[in-house]
Structures are given as structure tokens and as C-alpha cells.
N, C-alpha and C positions, 0 to 999 in steps of 0.2 A: 848686743849690746851694737852690734854690727847692726842690725835695724835700723839704727837709732842716727847711723854717723850720715849727715848730709844734709841734715837736719832743721828746726828749728826751735827742737831739745834741748833742755837745760838739768842738771842735778840739782837742787841750793839743799847748802845740809842747816838745817834748825838746828835751837842750842836745847833741845835735847834729844841730837846727834841722830837722827833718821833724818832720810839725804830724799826732798820730792822730789819727783819728775815733771817739772812745768815747759808749758811754752811760751817761748824766747819774744817778748811783741814790744818794738820798736818804740810801739804808737803814733807811727806811718802806715798813710794809704795803703796797699798794697798794688795798687792801679799806681801809684805814683812815674813809675819812670815807662808808661801809657801816654802815646800821642794823645792831646788835645785840640783841640780848633782853635784858635785864636782868631780874634780878626781876622774875618778876609778881605782879603787883598786882590782886588783884580782891575785890568787892564786888560783896554782891546786900540788895537792897536789898523790900519788900514790905508794903501794906496793905489793910486792910479796914475798910471802913465800911458803919456801915444807919441807914438814915434813919429815922426818929418822927413820924409825925404827930401831933402836936400838935390843931391846929385844920386849917382847912379853908388856914389863910395862914400858920401857924405851922407850922413847922417845927425837931426836934430830930434834929443830926445825931454819931454816936457814931462815935471812927474808933480803931486803935490799929495804930501805925505798928512796924516789927521795922526796925532797922539792923544789918544783916553778920547777916541769917536765915541763913543758914548756917554761924555762929561759926569761917569759915575766918581763919587765922590770918595768914597770910603772910608774905613773908618781908623782914625789916626794911628799912629804906630806904635806910641808910648801909653803908657798906663799909669797913674798917676799912684803914689806912691801908697793913698786908700787901700787901692784895687777898684779904681769904678772909674770908668772910661769916661775922658767925658769926647760926646761930638761936636765941642763947637764949632774947634778947626778939622781940615777936610787932610785925612788922609794922604793924593795927589791933588797933583795939580789941574790946574782945567784943561779943558779944551787947546789943543794947541797943533797949527797948520802952519805947512812947510811947504813953499814952492821951491822949488828949481829948473835948472837945465843944464842938458848934456851934448857938447855936440861931439859924435864919432866920426875918426875920417879912415 
């Protein structure tokens, strides 16, 4: 008996009084808890900046930031209740540019 501890084996009593050993099956896939890659989302951001010396102690920094620089649409993050992934809408925003300046002293 101890060889069957912590296994999926169960003993079923039959109507004729005998006991039959069977393997328990809950009809779920054994890989149900494994990692499944879903629709992949990836983004690439970039920045460029320039320092300009005004005086010895004062600097001006211009910078430009690009969000979603490759304008990758990505898949939507939600899947319909039917299980079908609709790609009508984008899962990410369009390319965005942000300008900035900073005065340091």
C-alpha cells in the first residue's frame, strides 16, 4: 500500500464486493498549470538629448523622447468570451513624441 501513497491511484468498491484499483482522472490536461505564451506585447522607446553650456555653471538640456518608436500595433489585451482574438483594435497607442528642456545650474 505504501507504494501508492501520493499517487493518483484510488480503490473503487464494486457491487460484487471486490475492490478495483484505478487511476484517478479529473479530465483536465496535465499541462494546465504550465506557462502558455499569450499574445505578445512589446514596445520600444528611445531618447535623444543635447547639452548646451550657457555659462560655466549653467547648462541647458534639450531632449526628445519617442514612445513606441517602431509604431508596433501589438495585439489587443482582451479576448472575447468566444475565445477568438479580434485584431480590429490595436493593443497599444500610436507613436508618441515628447519634447523637453531642462535648465541646470
